N, C-alpha and C positions, 0 to 999 in steps of 0.2 A: 896186516891191514888189507882191506879189499882193494884191488886195482882200480875200482870205480869209486870215486868220491861222490857221495849222494848229492850234495848241494851243487856240484858242478854240472851234473847232467839231468837231474830231475827238475822239472819246471812247472808241474801242474798244480803245485801247492805253494803257498807263501807263508812266511812266519807271521804270527800275531801273538799277543799276550794270551796265555792260557786262561780259561775261565776259572773263576773262583770255585765253580762246580767241576773240579778236575775229574777226568775220566778215571773210573775205578780200575785198579790193576788186577781185579779178580778175573781168573780165567773162566771162560765158558766152554762147554763141549770138551772138557778134559784138558790135559796139558799137551802142548806140541812135543813131538819126539825129538825135534831138532833144537839145539841151543839157539838163543835169540840171534846171535851174530850170523849163524848159518841161515836161519829162517829169514832174516832181513835180506841177506845176500841173494837167496833164491827169489824172493819176492821182488827185489830190486831188478834183477835181470828179466824176470817175467814181465814186469811193468814196462821195461824198455822194449822188449821184443814184441809186445802187443801194440806198440806205437806204429804210426804210419812210416813206411820205409823211405825216409828222406836221406839226404846226404849226411846229416848229423848222425843218424842211427848207424848207417853203413860205416862211417868213420870210427865208430865206437866198437865195432865187431872184434878187433884184436883184444881190447881190454875186456870185453864180455867173455871172450874165450878164456882169458886168464882167470877170470872170476869163476867160470863154470868148472874149471879144473879142480877147484876146492870143494865142489858140491858132492853129495852122495851120488853113486852111480845111477840110482833110479830117477833122480832129477836131472843129472848131467846129460845122460844119453838123449832124452827127448829134446832138450834145449840145443844141444850141438847139432841135431838134425836140422833144426830151423836155421841156425847160424850158417851151416854149409849151404843151405838153399839160398839164403840172402847173399852169400858171397859169390855164388855161381850163376845167379839169375840177373839178366839185364834189368836196369831200373824201370823202364816203361812197363814191361809185362808184370813186374813185381808189384808196382803200384796198382795196375789194373786188377790183378788178382786180389789184392788187399781190399779194394773197394767192393769188388764183386762178392767177396767173402763176408765182410762185416757190415757193409752199408746197404745191401740190397736183400739180405736174407734174415728174417726175424729170428729164425732158430739159431742163428749165429750172432745174435746181438751181444755187444759187450757191456750193455747197461743192465746191471743186476736187478733193478727194481722193475724192469719191463717184464721179466719172467714172473715175478710175484704179483704184479698189479696190472700188467698190460698197459694200454693207453687209457687208464681210468683216472678219475680225480684223486683216488687214494695214492696213486703214484706220485703226484705232486707233493703230498704231505711226506711221503717216504723220502723224497729227494731232499726236502728241507731238513729232515732228521739226520740224513747223512752229513749235510753241511754242519749241523750242530755238533755232531760227534767229532768232526775235525776241529771245530772251534774250541771245544773243551780241551783238546790236546795242544792248542796253540798253533793250529794251522788253518789257513783259509784257502778254499779252492779258488783258482783263477777263473776268468771268464771263458777260457779256451775249451773247457769240457764240463760236462755234468758231473756231479760228485759221486754218482753211482757207477761211473765207468770203471770197469775192472782194473784197468791200468792205473787209474787214480787211487782206488782203494789199496792196491798193492804198493803204490808209492807212499801212501799214508802209513802202511805197515812198515815199510822199509826205513822211513825217516821220522815217523811219529810214534804212535802208541801201538805196540804189537798186540796187546791184549784187546784193544777195541777193534783193530783190524781183524783179528782172529774171530771175534764175535760177528762182525759184519759179514765176513766171508762165509762163516758157517750158518748164519741166519739165512743166507741166500744160496745155500749149497745146492738146492734143487736146480737153480738157474745155471750154476757152474756145470752140473752134470749134464743138463740139456745142451749147453754150449759144447761140451766135449762130444756128445752124441752128434750134434750137427756138423762139427768140424771133421769128425771121423767119417761121417757119411759122404762128405765132399772129398775125402782123402787130402785134406788141407795140410800143408806144411806147418801151419800155425796150431794144429792140434797138439803138437808137442809141448807148447807152452802151457796149455791147460793140463795136460798129463803131468808135467813137472809140478805145477801148482798143487794138483790133487795129492801128490806124494807128501806134501807138507801138512795136509789136513787129516783129521781122524777118520776112521771108517764111518760110513753112514750109519746113523742110528735108525730105529724103527720109524720115527716120525719123518725123518728126511727121506727114507726109502719110499714111504707112502706119497710124500710130496712129489718125488721124482716120477713115480708111476702116474700120478694124476696129471702132472704137467705134460708128460709124454702123450697121454691119452687125450687130454682136453685142450692143451695149449694155454697161454696166458689168459687171464679172465677178461670178460667184457666189462663195459661200464657198470658200476655199482652205485646205488643211491646211498648217500650218507657218508659221513667221515668219522663215525664213532670209533673211539679207541686210538685215534691218532692225534697227538697233541704237539704243539709247538711251544717251546720254552721262550718267552719274550726276552729273557735275560741273555739269551745266546743269539739274538738277532740284532747285531750292530748295524745291519743294512736291511731293515725290514722291507723297504721298497723293492730291493733286488729279489728278495724271496717271494714277494707278492707277484712280481713279473714272472718268476719261474712257475708259480702255481697257475697263473692265467695262461701262460703259453702252453700248458698241458691240459687246459680245459676246466680248471677249477673255477666255479662260478662266484666264489665269494668276493 
């Protein structure tokens, strides 16, 4: 059993009744090379280490180390590099570096839909679709974070539906690749987390490689007119007012 108990330390999602339209177990983008337990474990630790470095996270580092010892070397090495950095760096500069890395640089954004849609109206629809994917699997995102935050998606994969998380991560693979590029360019210690995550994902296919090249060249898209092709399932909206507020906060005019 993993030294980390998921429901003891993961708190960005809460349980709800699964939708009658349960998420499909069909794999997309091929099969993971890791077994589900190892895959969940790596995603679990990545989710934690992408969180803000507070006392709770630092207190979990010994348990995180024990978990990492069970991982394949290609994932364990990069994760241990960040753990050592967190253990050896004073709290104040650690927190300052985290904010400067993730909250002030768009190329290091942790929100996956930003890379695909920028600050456009389509991003609001994509965020609601993330929430609906969680609801189908019986999980509800809390108010503390947006549902496309990489740590939230990884928590969903660790505690919820691996197949759906697999699809979400691979659908937004270009953003993950750009995040890796941005963190590497900064020589950020958090780059190791994304490196470890990428070892769990399949090689880029042709379409993903093209998306990465385009994203590197052009950046996230500007505002686009129209919302065709993006639908919201009303059966999965137990809190439609909350979803509407989300859309309005991101500039959706409806």
